[in-house]
Backbone as numpy.savetxt, mean C-alpha at the origin, in Angstrom:
# Nx Ny Nz CAx CAy CAz Cx Cy Cz
18.03 -4.01 6.10 16.60 -4.12 5.92 16.06 -2.79 5.37
15.23 -2.88 4.35 14.65 -1.70 3.71 13.28 -1.43 4.32
13.08 -0.21 4.82 11.78 0.16 5.36 10.91 0.72 4.25
9.73 0.12 4.08 8.78 0.53 3.06 7.46 0.84 3.74
6.89 2.00 3.43 5.62 2.39 4.01 4.54 2.21 2.93
3.39 1.64 3.30 2.32 1.47 2.31 1.00 1.99 2.84
0.15 2.42 1.90 -1.14 3.01 2.23 -2.28 2.07 1.90
-3.11 1.82 2.89 -4.40 1.16 2.66 -5.38 2.33 2.60
-5.55 2.85 1.39 -6.30 4.09 1.20 -7.79 3.79 1.03
-8.57 4.29 1.97 -10.01 4.06 1.97 -10.75 5.27 1.39
-11.75 4.97 0.55 -12.58 6.03 -0.03 -13.95 5.43 -0.35
-14.97 5.93 0.29 -16.35 5.50 0.04 -16.51 3.98 0.07
-15.94 3.36 1.09 -16.10 1.92 1.27 -15.20 1.05 0.41
-14.35 1.67 -0.41 -13.42 0.94 -1.27 -11.98 1.21 -0.82
-11.08 0.36 -1.31 -9.66 0.46 -0.99 -8.88 0.52 -2.30
-7.86 1.41 -2.35 -7.04 1.54 -3.56 -5.93 0.49 -3.56
-5.84 -0.24 -4.67 -4.72 -1.16 -4.87 -4.06 -0.83 -6.21
-2.78 -1.18 -6.33 -2.03 -0.86 -7.54 -1.29 -2.09 -8.05
-1.28 -2.24 -9.37 -0.58 -3.36 -10.00 0.79 -2.90 -10.46
1.81 -3.65 -10.06 3.19 -3.33 -10.44 3.35 -3.53 -11.95
4.19 -2.68 -12.56 4.42 -2.81 -14.01 5.30 -4.03 -14.27
5.36 -4.43 -15.53 6.16 -5.61 -15.89 7.66 -5.35 -15.75
8.06 -4.07 -15.57 9.47 -3.72 -15.43 9.92 -3.65 -13.97
8.99 -3.77 -13.04 9.31 -3.69 -11.61 9.57 -5.09 -11.06
10.28 -5.19 -9.91 10.34 -6.49 -9.24 8.91 -6.94 -8.90
8.68 -8.23 -8.80 7.34 -8.79 -8.60 6.38 -8.23 -9.67
6.73 -8.41 -10.94 5.95 -7.81 -12.02 4.49 -8.28 -12.02
3.61 -7.33 -12.29 2.17 -7.54 -12.47 1.43 -8.00 -11.20
2.12 -8.05 -10.09 1.42 -8.39 -8.85 0.84 -7.11 -8.25
-0.16 -7.29 -7.41 -0.85 -6.16 -6.79 -0.24 -5.83 -5.44
-0.36 -4.57 -5.06 0.18 -4.12 -3.77 -0.60 -2.92 -3.27
-0.42 -2.63 -1.99 -0.87 -1.36 -1.46 0.24 -0.38 -1.82
-0.08 0.74 -2.47 0.96 1.66 -2.92 1.71 2.32 -1.76
2.92 2.74 -2.04 3.76 3.39 -1.04 5.17 3.48 -1.55
6.14 3.45 -0.63 7.53 3.54 -1.07 8.51 3.51 0.08
9.77 3.61 -0.30 10.87 3.51 0.67 10.97 4.75 1.56
11.24 4.49 2.82 11.45 5.56 3.79 12.85 6.13 3.58
12.92 7.45 3.37 14.21 8.13 3.18 14.86 8.39 4.54
16.20 8.56 4.58 16.86 8.89 5.85 16.27 10.18 6.44
16.08 10.18 7.75 15.55 11.34 8.50 14.12 11.72 8.11
13.38 10.80 7.49 12.00 11.07 7.11 11.07 10.32 8.07
10.00 10.97 8.48 8.99 10.32 9.30 8.12 9.41 8.42
7.59 8.33 9.00 6.80 7.38 8.23 5.63 8.05 7.51
4.87 8.87 8.23 3.70 9.49 7.62 4.10 10.49 6.53
5.19 11.21 6.73 5.70 12.12 5.69 6.05 11.35 4.42
6.69 10.21 4.60 7.08 9.35 3.48 5.85 8.93 2.68
4.83 8.50 3.40 3.63 8.01 2.75 2.91 9.13 1.98
2.81 10.29 2.58 2.18 11.44 1.92 2.97 11.80 0.65
4.31 11.81 0.75 5.17 12.13 -0.40 5.02 11.08 -1.50
5.13 9.81 -1.13 5.07 8.73 -2.13 3.72 8.69 -2.86
2.64 8.89 -2.14 1.31 8.86 -2.77 1.15 10.04 -3.74
1.76 11.16 -3.39 1.71 12.33 -4.29 2.57 12.07 -5.53
3.78 11.53 -5.33 4.70 11.29 -6.45 4.20 10.20 -7.38
3.74 9.08 -6.82 3.39 7.91 -7.63 1.97 7.94 -8.18
1.05 8.59 -7.46 -0.35 8.51 -7.85 -1.07 9.87 -7.93
-0.38 10.95 -7.58 -0.96 12.31 -7.59 -2.16 12.42 -6.65
-2.08 11.74 -5.51 -3.17 11.76 -4.54 -2.73 12.41 -3.23
-3.65 13.13 -2.63 -3.44 13.68 -1.28 -4.14 12.75 -0.30
-3.42 12.36 0.75 -3.95 11.41 1.72 -3.68 11.89 3.13
-4.36 11.25 4.07 -4.12 11.50 5.49 -3.93 10.15 6.18
-2.68 9.82 6.59 -2.47 8.58 7.33 -3.22 8.63 8.67
-3.95 7.56 9.00 -4.79 7.56 10.20 -4.34 6.52 11.23
-4.20 5.26 10.79 -3.90 4.18 11.73 -2.74 3.34 11.23
-1.72 3.18 12.07 -0.56 2.34 11.73 -0.88 0.91 12.13
-0.73 -0.01 11.18 -0.93 -1.43 11.47 0.40 -2.09 11.81
0.33 -3.36 12.13 1.53 -4.10 12.52 2.45 -4.29 11.31
3.73 -3.87 11.41 4.66 -4.06 10.30 4.91 -5.54 9.99
5.29 -5.78 8.75 5.55 -7.14 8.26 7.00 -7.20 7.77
7.75 -8.20 8.22 9.09 -8.44 7.68 8.97 -9.52 6.62
9.50 -9.24 5.44 9.46 -10.23 4.36 10.81 -10.26 3.66
11.31 -11.47 3.46 12.59 -11.64 2.78 12.37 -12.16 1.36
12.71 -11.31 0.40 12.71 -11.69 -1.01 14.08 -12.30 -1.30
14.27 -12.90 -2.48 15.59 -13.49 -2.78 16.75 -12.51 -2.68
16.53 -11.23 -3.00 17.64 -10.28 -3.04 17.61 -9.21 -1.95
16.53 -9.19 -1.13 16.43 -8.14 -0.11 15.41 -8.52 0.95
15.52 -7.87 2.10 14.54 -8.01 3.16 13.91 -6.65 3.38
12.57 -6.65 3.45 11.89 -5.38 3.68 11.08 -5.44 4.98
10.94 -4.27 5.57 10.02 -4.08 6.68 8.88 -3.25 6.10
7.73 -3.88 5.88 6.59 -3.20 5.28 5.70 -2.66 6.40
5.54 -1.34 6.41 4.80 -0.66 7.48 3.51 -0.09 6.88
2.37 -0.74 7.17 1.10 -0.29 6.58 0.37 0.74 7.44
-0.27 1.66 6.75 -1.13 2.66 7.40 -2.49 2.66 6.70
-3.54 2.63 7.49 -4.86 2.89 6.93 -4.92 4.41 6.75
-5.33 4.84 5.56 -5.31 6.26 5.22 -6.68 6.71 4.71
-6.92 8.00 4.88 -8.12 8.62 4.37 -7.77 9.39 3.10
-8.62 9.25 2.10 -8.47 10.00 0.86 -8.79 11.47 1.12
-7.91 12.36 0.68 -8.13 13.80 0.85 -8.47 14.45 -0.49
-7.78 14.07 -1.57 -8.09 14.65 -2.86 -7.17 14.18 -3.97
-7.50 14.58 -5.18 -6.70 14.23 -6.35 -7.35 13.14 -7.19
-6.88 13.04 -8.42 -7.29 11.97 -9.33 -6.06 11.12 -9.62
-6.23 9.82 -9.62 -5.10 8.92 -9.82 -4.43 9.16 -11.16
-3.10 9.39 -11.10 -2.26 9.46 -12.29 -1.11 8.49 -12.04
-1.04 7.44 -12.82 -0.03 6.40 -12.60 1.34 6.85 -13.09
2.32 6.88 -12.17 3.69 7.24 -12.53 4.57 5.99 -12.64
4.28 4.97 -11.86 5.10 3.76 -11.85 4.30 2.49 -12.11
3.09 2.44 -11.62 2.29 1.23 -11.71 1.62 1.10 -13.09
1.23 -0.13 -13.39 0.57 -0.41 -14.67 -0.93 -0.16 -14.59
-1.51 -0.44 -13.44 -2.96 -0.38 -13.30 -3.30 -0.07 -11.85
-4.52 0.37 -11.62 -5.00 0.55 -10.26 -6.48 0.18 -10.22
-6.98 -0.04 -9.01 -8.40 -0.36 -8.85 -8.85 0.06 -7.46
-10.10 0.52 -7.38 -10.76 0.75 -6.09 -11.62 -0.48 -5.87
-11.31 -1.26 -4.85 -12.02 -2.53 -4.64 -12.66 -2.58 -3.26
-13.69 -3.38 -3.15 -14.31 -3.62 -1.86 -13.36 -4.46 -1.01
-13.29 -4.19 0.29 -12.37 -4.96 1.14 -12.53 -6.48 0.98
-13.77 -6.96 0.88 -13.97 -8.42 0.79 -13.44 -9.01 -0.52
-13.16 -8.16 -1.51 -12.63 -8.66 -2.79 -11.10 -8.70 -2.81
-10.44 -8.13 -1.80 -8.97 -8.09 -1.78 -8.32 -9.46 -1.95
-8.81 -10.52 -1.28 -8.12 -11.82 -1.42 -8.11 -12.40 -2.83
-8.95 -11.90 -3.72 -9.02 -12.48 -5.07 -7.92 -11.98 -6.01
-7.08 -11.06 -5.53 -6.00 -10.51 -6.36 -4.70 -11.26 -6.12
-3.80 -11.20 -7.11 -2.47 -11.82 -7.01 -1.53 -10.80 -6.36
-1.34 -10.92 -5.05 -0.60 -9.95 -4.25 0.90 -10.21 -4.22
1.68 -9.14 -4.09 3.10 -9.28 -3.77 3.17 -10.02 -2.44
4.13 -10.92 -2.28 4.19 -11.72 -1.05 4.20 -10.91 0.25
4.90 -9.78 0.28 4.97 -8.99 1.51 3.62 -8.39 1.88
2.76 -8.18 0.90 1.45 -7.57 1.14 0.40 -8.57 1.64
0.63 -9.85 1.42 -0.36 -10.87 1.79 -0.74 -10.79 3.28
0.23 -10.73 4.21 -0.17 -10.61 5.62 -0.84 -9.28 5.96
-0.53 -8.24 5.19 -1.17 -6.94 5.41 -2.65 -7.04 5.03
-2.95 -7.69 3.92 -4.34 -7.90 3.50 -5.09 -8.64 4.62
-4.49 -9.72 5.12 -5.13 -10.51 6.18 -5.36 -9.68 7.44
-4.37 -8.90 7.82 -4.46 -8.06 9.01 -5.57 -7.01 8.85
-5.63 -6.39 7.68 -6.64 -5.37 7.41 -8.04 -5.98 7.45
-8.22 -7.13 6.81 -9.53 -7.77 6.78 -9.96 -8.21 8.19
-9.02 -8.67 8.98 -9.31 -9.05 10.37 -9.78 -7.83 11.16
-9.11 -6.72 10.95 -9.48 -5.47 11.62 -10.88 -5.01 11.20
-11.19 -5.09 9.90 -12.50 -4.69 9.40 -13.60 -5.59 9.96
-13.29 -6.88 10.06 -14.26 -7.85 10.58 -14.55 -7.58 12.06
-13.49 -7.26 12.81 -13.63 -6.99 14.24 -14.43 -5.70 14.45
-14.24 -4.73 13.56 -14.91 -3.44 13.72 -16.40 -3.50 13.38
-16.79 -4.50 12.58 -18.19 -4.53 12.15 -19.07 -5.35 13.09
């Protein structure tokens, strides 16, 4: 099982989402950005590193949500989401094709990678409970 950490990055009431390039698995689908956990790496360290490498952003992981296990045809991943605070930087795409800052209520209208679908639902449930 591959451990993948993803960021639900909040900034001024919006959330950052990223569209996978046509050369990546699950091409052109949207996801919360992040990446694979390296051996001997802490989850939050991984997320800070991946967001810097892939998007040139500085973040602060705040809240760990419930992990999601998803089996794709060729692999099984454990997707570990964190709600994160934006610290600084301007988005520079290293791997993704596109990005968007969207309102939480608009998240369901995007074509999500299958593993991210339950994360979107969990996040929206949390936001609804908090309001």
